[in-house]
C-alpha positions as CSV (number, residue, x, y, z in Angstrom):
1,M,10.1,20.0,-29.8
2,S,11.9,18.9,-32.8
3,K,10.2,16.3,-35.1
4,Y,11.8,13.3,-33.2
5,E,11.7,14.4,-30.0
6,S,7.8,14.7,-30.5
7,F,7.6,10.6,-30.2
8,F,9.7,10.7,-27.1
9,P,6.6,10.9,-24.9
10,Y,4.6,8.3,-26.8
11,L,7.8,5.9,-26.3
12,A,7.7,6.6,-22.7
13,G,4.2,5.8,-22.4
14,L,4.8,2.5,-24.0
15,C,7.6,1.8,-21.8
16,F,5.7,2.5,-18.5
17,S,2.6,0.2,-20.0
18,I,5.0,-2.6,-20.6
19,L,6.9,-2.1,-17.2
20,F,3.7,-2.0,-15.3
21,G,1.9,-4.5,-17.4
22,L,4.7,-7.0,-16.4
23,S,4.7,-5.9,-12.8
24,F,1.6,-8.0,-11.9
25,I,3.9,-11.3,-12.6
26,F,6.3,-10.1,-10.4
27,S,3.9,-9.1,-7.7
28,K,2.1,-12.2,-7.7
29,E,5.6,-14.1,-7.1
30,G,6.6,-11.7,-4.4
31,L,3.5,-12.0,-2.4
32,D,4.2,-15.7,-2.5
33,V,7.1,-15.0,0.1
34,L,6.0,-11.2,1.6
35,D,2.8,-10.0,2.8
36,P,1.8,-6.6,0.8
37,F,2.9,-4.1,2.9
38,H,6.4,-5.9,3.4
39,L,6.8,-6.2,-0.2
40,L,5.9,-2.5,-0.7
41,T,8.5,-1.6,1.7
42,F,11.4,-3.6,0.0
43,R,10.3,-2.1,-3.5
44,F,10.4,1.3,-2.5
45,A,13.4,0.8,-0.5
46,A,15.2,-0.8,-3.6
47,A,13.9,2.3,-5.5
48,V,15.2,5.0,-3.0
49,F,18.6,3.2,-2.9
50,L,19.0,3.2,-6.7
51,L,17.9,6.8,-7.0
52,N,20.3,7.9,-4.2
53,V,23.2,5.9,-6.1
54,L,22.8,7.7,-9.4
55,R,22.4,10.9,-7.6
56,Y,25.4,10.2,-5.4
57,F,27.4,9.5,-8.7
58,K,25.9,12.7,-10.3
59,I,24.2,10.9,-13.1
60,I,20.8,12.4,-12.0
61,K,20.3,15.8,-10.8
62,I,17.8,16.7,-8.0
63,E,17.2,20.0,-6.6
64,L,14.4,20.3,-4.2
65,K,15.0,23.8,-3.0
66,N,11.4,25.0,-4.5
67,K,8.6,26.5,-2.6
68,R,6.3,24.4,-4.2
69,M,7.4,21.2,-2.1
70,K,4.0,21.0,-0.7
71,T,2.3,20.2,-4.0
72,L,4.9,17.4,-4.5
73,F,4.3,16.0,-1.3
74,F,0.6,16.1,-1.9
75,L,1.1,14.6,-5.2
76,S,3.2,11.6,-3.6
77,L,0.3,11.3,-0.9
78,F,-2.1,10.1,-3.6
79,Q,0.4,8.1,-5.7
80,P,1.7,5.9,-4.6
81,V,0.6,5.8,-0.8
82,I,-3.3,6.4,-0.9
83,Y,-3.4,4.3,-4.7
84,F,-1.6,1.5,-3.5
85,I,-3.3,1.3,0.0
86,C,-6.7,1.6,-1.6
87,E,-5.9,-1.1,-4.2
88,M,-4.4,-3.7,-1.8
89,I,-7.6,-3.1,0.6
90,G,-10.2,-3.1,-2.4
91,L,-8.7,-6.1,-3.9
92,S,-9.1,-8.1,-0.7
93,K,-12.7,-7.1,-0.7
94,T,-13.8,-7.8,-4.2
95,T,-13.4,-10.1,-7.0
96,A,-10.5,-9.7,-9.8
97,S,-13.3,-8.6,-12.3
98,E,-14.7,-6.0,-10.1
99,A,-11.2,-4.5,-9.3
100,G,-9.9,-4.4,-13.0
101,M,-13.0,-2.7,-14.0
102,M,-12.9,-0.4,-11.5
103,I,-9.1,0.4,-12.4
104,A,-10.1,0.6,-16.0
105,L,-12.2,3.8,-15.3
106,I,-8.8,5.6,-14.5
107,P,-8.8,7.4,-17.9
108,V,-12.4,8.5,-17.7
109,A,-11.8,10.0,-14.0
110,S,-8.6,11.7,-15.6
111,V,-10.7,13.2,-18.4
112,I,-13.1,14.7,-15.9
113,M,-10.4,16.0,-13.7
114,A,-8.6,17.4,-16.4
115,V,-11.6,19.2,-17.6
116,L,-12.3,20.5,-13.8
117,V,-8.7,21.4,-12.7
118,L,-6.6,21.9,-15.9
119,K,-9.4,23.4,-17.8
120,E,-8.4,20.8,-20.7
121,R,-11.1,20.5,-23.2
122,P,-11.0,17.2,-25.0
123,S,-12.8,16.7,-28.4
124,K,-15.7,14.8,-29.2
125,M,-13.4,12.0,-30.9
126,Q,-11.1,12.2,-28.0
127,L,-13.8,11.3,-25.7
128,F,-15.1,8.5,-28.1
129,F,-11.8,6.9,-28.1
130,V,-11.3,7.1,-24.4
131,A,-14.6,5.2,-24.1
132,C,-13.5,2.7,-26.8
133,S,-10.2,2.0,-24.9
134,V,-12.0,1.4,-21.7
135,F,-14.6,-0.8,-23.5
136,G,-11.8,-2.9,-24.7
137,V,-11.0,-3.8,-21.1
138,F,-14.6,-4.4,-20.2
139,F,-15.0,-6.6,-23.4
140,I,-12.1,-8.6,-22.5
141,M,-13.3,-9.4,-18.9
142,A,-16.9,-9.9,-19.9
143,M,-16.2,-12.5,-22.9
144,A,-13.8,-14.2,-20.4
145,G,-17.0,-14.9,-18.4
146,S,-15.3,-13.4,-15.2
147,V,-17.7,-10.4,-14.7
148,D,-19.4,-11.1,-11.4
149,V,-20.3,-7.8,-9.9
150,G,-21.6,-9.1,-6.3
151,D,-22.4,-6.9,-3.4
152,N,-18.9,-6.1,-2.3
153,F,-20.1,-2.4,-2.0
154,V,-17.3,-1.5,0.4
155,G,-14.6,-2.6,-1.5
156,M,-15.9,-1.0,-4.7
157,I,-16.0,2.2,-2.9
158,I,-12.5,1.6,-1.7
159,L,-11.2,0.8,-5.3
160,L,-13.1,3.8,-6.5
161,G,-10.4,5.9,-3.9
162,A,-7.7,4.1,-6.1
163,V,-9.2,5.2,-9.4
164,F,-9.5,9.3,-8.2
165,A,-6.0,8.8,-6.4
166,A,-4.4,7.9,-9.9
167,A,-6.2,10.6,-11.7
168,T,-5.5,13.1,-9.2
169,Y,-1.8,12.1,-9.3
170,N,-2.3,12.5,-13.3
171,I,-3.0,16.1,-12.9
172,L,-1.0,16.9,-9.9
173,A,2.3,15.6,-11.9
174,R,1.3,17.5,-14.8
175,K,1.1,21.0,-12.7
176,S,4.2,19.9,-11.0
177,S,6.1,19.3,-14.1
178,L,6.1,23.3,-14.6
179,H,8.4,23.4,-11.4
180,F,10.3,20.0,-11.2
181,S,12.0,17.8,-13.5
182,S,10.6,14.0,-13.8
183,I,13.3,12.4,-11.9
184,E,12.6,14.9,-9.0
185,I,9.0,14.0,-9.0
186,T,10.0,10.2,-8.9
187,Y,12.5,10.7,-6.3
188,V,10.2,12.6,-3.9
189,M,7.3,9.7,-4.8
190,M,9.6,7.0,-4.0
191,T,10.9,8.3,-0.9
192,V,7.6,9.1,0.7
193,G,6.1,5.9,-0.5
194,F,9.5,4.1,1.4
195,L,8.7,6.2,4.6
196,V,4.9,5.3,4.6
197,F,4.8,1.5,3.8
198,S,7.9,1.1,6.0
199,T,6.4,2.6,9.0
200,I,3.1,0.4,8.1
201,S,5.1,-2.8,7.7
202,V,7.6,-2.2,10.9
203,A,4.4,-1.7,12.9
204,Q,2.8,-4.8,11.9
205,H,5.9,-6.7,12.5
206,I,5.9,-5.0,16.1
207,L,2.2,-6.1,16.7
208,A,2.9,-9.4,15.7
209,D,6.1,-9.9,17.8
210,N,8.5,-10.9,15.2
211,L,10.2,-7.9,14.2
212,M,13.6,-10.2,14.2
213,N,12.3,-11.6,10.9
214,F,11.7,-8.4,9.1
215,F,14.6,-9.3,6.7
216,Q,14.1,-12.9,6.6
217,P,12.5,-13.2,3.4
218,L,15.3,-11.7,1.7
219,G,16.9,-15.1,1.5
220,H,14.7,-16.3,-1.0
221,P,15.7,-15.7,-4.4
222,Q,12.0,-15.4,-5.7
223,A,11.6,-12.4,-3.0
224,L,14.9,-10.7,-4.6
225,I,14.1,-11.2,-8.3
226,S,10.4,-9.7,-7.5
227,I,11.9,-6.7,-5.3
228,F,14.5,-6.1,-8.0
229,Y,11.9,-5.9,-11.1
230,L,9.3,-3.9,-8.9
231,G,11.9,-1.4,-7.1
232,F,14.3,-0.9,-10.0
233,L,12.4,-1.2,-13.3
234,S,8.6,-0.8,-12.3
235,S,9.0,1.9,-9.7
236,V,11.9,4.1,-10.7
237,V,12.0,3.5,-14.6
238,G,8.1,3.0,-14.9
239,F,7.4,6.0,-12.8
240,F,9.8,8.1,-14.6
241,M,8.4,7.3,-17.9
242,M,5.2,8.2,-16.8
243,N,6.0,11.5,-14.9
244,Y,8.0,12.4,-18.2
245,M,5.1,11.7,-20.4
246,L,2.6,13.9,-18.0
247,S,5.2,16.8,-18.3
248,K,4.8,16.8,-22.1
249,V,1.3,15.7,-23.1
250,E,-2.3,16.5,-21.7
251,A,-3.4,14.5,-18.7
252,T,-6.2,13.1,-21.2
253,R,-4.0,11.6,-23.7
254,A,-1.5,10.2,-21.1
255,S,-4.0,8.7,-18.9
256,V,-5.2,6.3,-21.6
257,F,-1.9,4.6,-22.0
258,S,-2.6,3.0,-18.8
259,N,-5.3,0.4,-20.7
260,L,-2.4,-0.8,-22.6
261,I,-1.2,-2.3,-19.4
262,T,-4.2,-4.9,-20.0
263,I,-2.8,-6.0,-23.3
264,V,0.7,-6.3,-21.9
265,T,-0.7,-8.3,-18.9
266,I,-2.3,-10.8,-21.3
267,I,0.5,-11.1,-23.7
268,A,3.0,-12.0,-20.6
269,G,0.3,-14.4,-19.4
270,V,0.6,-16.0,-22.6
271,V,4.0,-16.0,-23.5
272,I,5.3,-16.5,-19.7
273,L,2.8,-18.3,-17.8
274,N,1.2,-20.1,-20.9
275,D,-2.2,-18.7,-20.3
276,P,-4.6,-19.5,-23.1
277,F,-5.2,-16.6,-25.7
278,Y,-8.8,-16.2,-27.4
279,W,-10.5,-14.2,-30.3
280,Y,-12.0,-11.7,-27.8
281,H,-8.2,-11.0,-26.5
282,L,-7.6,-10.0,-30.2
283,I,-10.7,-7.9,-30.5
284,G,-10.6,-6.3,-26.9
285,G,-6.9,-5.5,-27.6
286,T,-7.5,-3.7,-31.0
287,L,-10.2,-1.6,-29.2
288,I,-7.7,-0.5,-26.7
289,I,-4.7,0.1,-29.0
290,A,-7.2,2.0,-31.0
291,G,-8.5,4.2,-28.1
292,V,-4.8,5.1,-27.3
293,W,-4.0,5.9,-30.8
294,G,-7.3,8.1,-31.6
295,T,-7.2,9.9,-28.2
296,N,-3.6,11.0,-29.3
297,Y,-4.2,11.4,-33.0
298,F,-7.2,13.8,-32.4
299,S,-5.5,16.1,-30.2
300,K,-4.6,19.8,-30.4
301,P,-1.0,20.2,-31.1
302,T,0.9,21.3,-27.9
303,T,4.2,23.4,-27.5
304,Y,6.5,23.5,-24.7
């Protein structure tokens, strides 16, 4: 890997952090028109459509004849299927602050699993900066006065499932990158997500006896904009960037980039939604960025 190419994984990490951070705004807009599984169906349908168009015109190359396909399907089961299901159900049973704190634990869970499964050995300095990044997220929520951890035990357990689903995906994606390209991993993830969520959504409409109205929300420009962003940019480009980064750097270093999503979400809220910006946003954001920098700066050189 050349000097310039060595920066590509980190650019990819920054890219998916920005795309995922902005996705909360578009998800909120989409959920005003669509129920969660309905939105997920159209989101992944758009992603699969784009990938197959690119594949048809030979812009991307996808060859899935590897005997290790079971690992790839297993990866897709954790992300996006289990992760999104746990996240949505967990959010419905907890406060936003509880959910935010649980999701902020993904880098910690990734470090634990990287040690146990991949035998990665993060240094003490890396562990310190991972904790620094996670603390930055907690600090922002605590100073905002939004921390209200109640008795929503079931919801917290379900969100913990989302945390470990994301951490497991980080590990499996890194292992799968030895046998599949980043775009092949993304393609299978999007396809499995579409098949699972469309099945759930269609079943919901049949039970509600309104299957004829399945495509009716597509008449809303608000829904189309949301689906376009979430399907094309967040799902295809975002997950491709994440898979690419996981193929180039250790899971410990890659996972900490997820906390940059908090910063992007805050900035997007200030710029787009005119949300207030306070001093604790600056301090918490600085801790997060310092954590991302330190985790990667104090890593051992990796060659490929």
